[in-house]
N, C-alpha and C positions, 0 to 999 in steps of 0.2 A: 487492617490490610494483612493479608496472608500471602506468604510466598515460600517457595521451595525450589531447589535446583531441579531441572528437568533433563539433565544429561551433561555431556561434555561441552566444550567451547565456552563455558561460563554463562550459558543461557539461564534465565530465571523464569519461573512461572509466577506472575504477579496477579493477585486478585485485589482490586481496589474497590472499596465498598463504602457508601456514605448514607447518612440520614440528613437530608437537607434541613429538617426542622431543628437539628442540633447545631447548625452553623449559619451565620450570615452568608449571603451569596458569595462574596469575594473570598471569605475564609474557606468556604466549602470547595470552591474551585481551586484555590491554592493547595488545599489538602489533597485533592486528587493528584496533583502534580508532585506534592511533597512525598507521598508514599511511593510513587513511581521513582522519583529521584533518589530517595534515601536507600531503597532496596536495591536499586540497580546502579548505585554510585560508581563502582569500578567499571562496569560495562559502558556506562555513559562516557566515562573518560576515554575509553578506547574508541567509541563512536565519534567523539570530538576530534581525536587525533587523526582518524581516518578522513573525516570530512575536511579538515584543514589541508591535509596533503592532497586530497582529490581536487579541491577548489583551487588551490595554488597551482597545481599541475595543469589543470584544464584551462583556466582563464588567463594565466600569465599576467594577471593584474598585480599592481603593487598592493602591499598591505593597506595603505591609506585609501586607495581606490575601493578595495573590498570593504573596508570599514564603513565608507560612506554609503555603499549600496546596502550593507547589512543594517545600518542605522535607519535608512529609509524603509526597508522591509519591516523592521521591528515596529516602527511608528505606525505603519499601515495596519499591521495585525492588531496592535493595541487599540487603534481607533475604530477599525471596522469589525473586528471579532474579539471584543474584550474578554469574553469568557474563556476563549482559547489562550489568550495572552496570559490570563491569570493562572491557568494550568501550567503554561510554560514557565511562569515565574515560580510556581511551586516546585517544578522539576529542578530548576536552578538552585532553589533554596535547599532542597533535599540532597542534591548531588554536590552541593558546595561549589557551584560554578557560577560564572557571570551569566546573567540573563541573555546577553547577546550571543553566547555560545550555544544556548538551547534554541534561540531563534535561528541561528545558522544551521543547526541540524534539521529544523523543520522547513527551511527554505533552501536546502542543499540542491534540490532539482533546479531551482531558479538560478542559482549560481552556476552550477556545472553545465546546464543545458540552455539557459537563457543567455548567459554572457558569452558562451563558447559552444560550438557544436561538439557534442559528445556522442559516444556510440555504446549502446547497451542492448541486451537481448532478454526478452521474456516471451512466453507463449501463453495465451488464454483461450478458453473455449467454453461455450454454453450449449447444452442440448436439451430441448424440451422433449418430455416423454409422456405417454398416456397418463401416468400417475406421478406427476411432479417433474423434476428436472435435475440434471447433473451439471455442475459448473466447476471449472478448475483452472489451475495455473501452475506453470513452472516458473519460479522466481530465480532469474539468473543475474548474477552480479559478481563483483570481485570476490575472490575466495577469502580475502582478509576480513571481510565483513561477517563471515559465518559465525565467529565467536561473539558478535555484537547483537545477535538475534535474541529477542525475548518474546514470551507469550504473555499477553496482557488481557485481563478481564476488568471491565469498568461498569459499575452500576451507578446510575444517576437518577435523581428524582424526575419522573415524568418522561423519561426517555427509555428506549430499548436498552437492555444490557448488551454490551459489545464484547466480543472475544476476537482478538486478532494477533497476528505475528508482525512484529515491527523491529526496527533497530532501536536500541535503548535510547530514550530521550525524544523519540519522534511520536507525536500524538495521534497519527492516523496512518494506516497502511493496509494490509491485506487481511481480511477477516469477514465476520458476519455478525448478525445481531439476533436478539430474541424475537424480533418481528419477522424473521426469515429472510432478511435482506443480506446478500453476499456481495463483496466488493473485491475486484482485482485491479491491478495497476501495471501498465507497461510504459516504457520510455518511448518518446517520439523525438524527431530530430528537425523541428522547425525552429530555427534560431530566432532569438528576440526575447527581451525582458520588458514587461510592463509592471513596474513596482507596485502600482495601485491595484493590480488584479489579485485574485485569490490564489495563494500558493497551492500546489497540487496536494500536499499532505493535509492542508486545511480542508480542501475539497473532499479528500478521502474520509476525513472525520465527519464532515457534514453528511456524506452518503451513509456512513456507518450508523449515524444517529437517526436515519430516516425510517419510516414505517413501510415504504414500498419503493421499488425502483422508479416509478413515476414521480413520487415525491422527491426522491434523491435528485433526479434529473431537473425537476423544476427548481429545487432549492439551489442547485449549483448554477443554473442559468440565471437565476435571480441575483446572483452576486455581481453580475455585470461584466463578466469576462475573467479570464485566467491571467496569471502572471507570466507563465511560460508554457511550453508545449508538453503534453503527455497524453496518455489514454487511460480511461477508467471504464471498467465494465461493472454494471450493477444488475443483479438478477435475483429472482425468487422462484417459487415453484410455478408461477403463472406468466411472468414476463421478464424480459431482459433488454438492456440497452447498452450500447457502447458509446462513449463520449470521446471523440477526438478533439483536442483543443490546442490552439496556439494563443499567443498574446492578443490576437485580434479576431479569432473565430472559434466557434464551437459547432461541431457537426455531430449528428446523431446517427449511430449505426443501429439498424433494426435486424430482427431475425430474418433469416432467409426462408425460402419456401418449405424447407424441412424443419423449421423451428430451431435453427442453429446459428451460432455466432462465433466466429474465430478471428483472433487478432494477434499480431506479433509487433514489430517495431517500425513499420512504415505506414504511411497514410493510405487508407482505402477510399477516402472520400475527398472531393475537391475542396480546397481552402482558399481559392482565389489566386490571381496571377502574381500577387506580391508575396504569397506564402510558399516559399520553396523549401523542400526538404534538403538538408545538407548531409550527404554522405551517411545514410543509415548502413548498418551492417548488411553486407550482401546476403548473408544467410537468413535474413528476415523473410525474404520472398520464398526461399526454400522451405523454411519452417511452416509458413502459412500454407503453401501448397501441399506439404506433406501432411499436415493436420487435416486439411480438407479431404485429402485422399484417404487417410485412415478412417475418418468419420463416414466415408462412403461405405465401408464394410462394418461399421459399428452395429452391434446387436442390441444395444439399449441396456445392457447390464452394467452394474457398477464395476464388476471385475474387469470387463473389457475396457471400460472408460479409464480405469486406473492404469491399464497396460499402455494406453496411448502415450502417456507421459514418460514412459521408459524407452521410447523409440530413439535409436542412435543413428538413424540414416544421416549421411553426410557428416559423420564423426570427424572432429570433436565439436562440430557446430550444429548438432542436431537439436531436436526438441529437448532431449535430455543432454544438455551441454556438458562438456568436460574441459577441465583445465589441461592445457598442454603447453609447456615452456616454449616461448618464441612463436606460438601459433594461436592459441586460444587463451586469452588473459583471464577469463572468468569461467564459471561453472554454474550448474543448477544447484542452488543452496537449499531450497526446499520446494516441495510440491504440496499443494493443498487442493482437496476435492470436496466440494459441497454436495451433499445428498439432500436435496430440498424436500423430498418425501419424508425422510427420517429426521430432518432438521438437525443435521450433524455435519461436522467437517473433519476429514481425516488428513493429518499432516505427516508427511514423510520428510524428515530432516536429512539434508544431503541429497545426492542424486537418487531419484526414486527407484532406479533399477538395482541399487545397492545402498539402501538408506542406513544412516547412522542410528536412527531412532524413529519410531512411529507412535503417534498418539491420536486420540479422537477428542474433539471438543464438542460438548453438548450443553444444553441449558437445563437447569433443574427448576424446581418450583419457585425458589427464591429469585432466580434470574428472570423469571417470567413477570415478576412484579417490579414496580419501580422501587428505587432505594428508599423512597419515602415510606413505603409499606413493608419493606423487607425486614426480617428479624436479623439485624446485624450485630 
């Protein structure tokens, strides 16, 4: 495993690589997590501190009540997705933390959004072009989590190599793979928790390990339902889908007549009379309408697509969100743009109109092969 700092805020660039033939299955999966956990130990500690404060503040549950929910969620992951649980165990071992704390990181959405209505903002878009497609997201969240972001690469036997931006300790988030599949993630606000459903960060990892958006959609639906509400966009150079889900429903968003797909933080599709949204951010509708408007004049170039994410209309609550004391509690922490024709992702850390850092993620020849055949 190779890692090096990629800038301020304590972020790490982790490259996790394995030969399955050198390890029994369980040891191999634990090793994936162990390298993540040991290299990002200090950052994971901050991620845990943030998650504990967020969950306690959002849910108002007692520690004993939260412990019971966490225990149930952990058992479900161990029973239904044992390979991900082994990776979580490895992270805990490497970071010298209790397994339950890493389970908590990977089920934070279910705690914060399933047990109590929460409000967050992100904007995503996909545009099909004559030669490929462009796909992107502004990831908006509490500014305190900026220092917890890491850039992670994982090679596994028989699966696409994945490269993604995540909070340290979380095994699935926003990124793409060597099969050309890109994944984005938005918060939704349909309250409810079904502990036996798939947690959204597990669903994101399932999508990241898929060879096409259609396969990702089918594999997520096959899980039998989600644990709490969220939105996932999955796209490549040929197709894209949005998945709006609650604990009792999954709805599929398809491309419009112009080959585009836009989503923010409110439901665009019906989820039934018993599925009611609880107080999404009012600016979610503004951002959705604004992105649709901007795409109306989009010329199809990557440069123009990149500029969409810098838009500050309705400041500080725009597509490019800004923190403002007493008004806007969060900000855009990174922007990611997937160029499916070039099979690369450009990441701007911080607000994209004034980024702290920028880098491009690509796949080399070793990434194109499974870890079983790679020269590691």
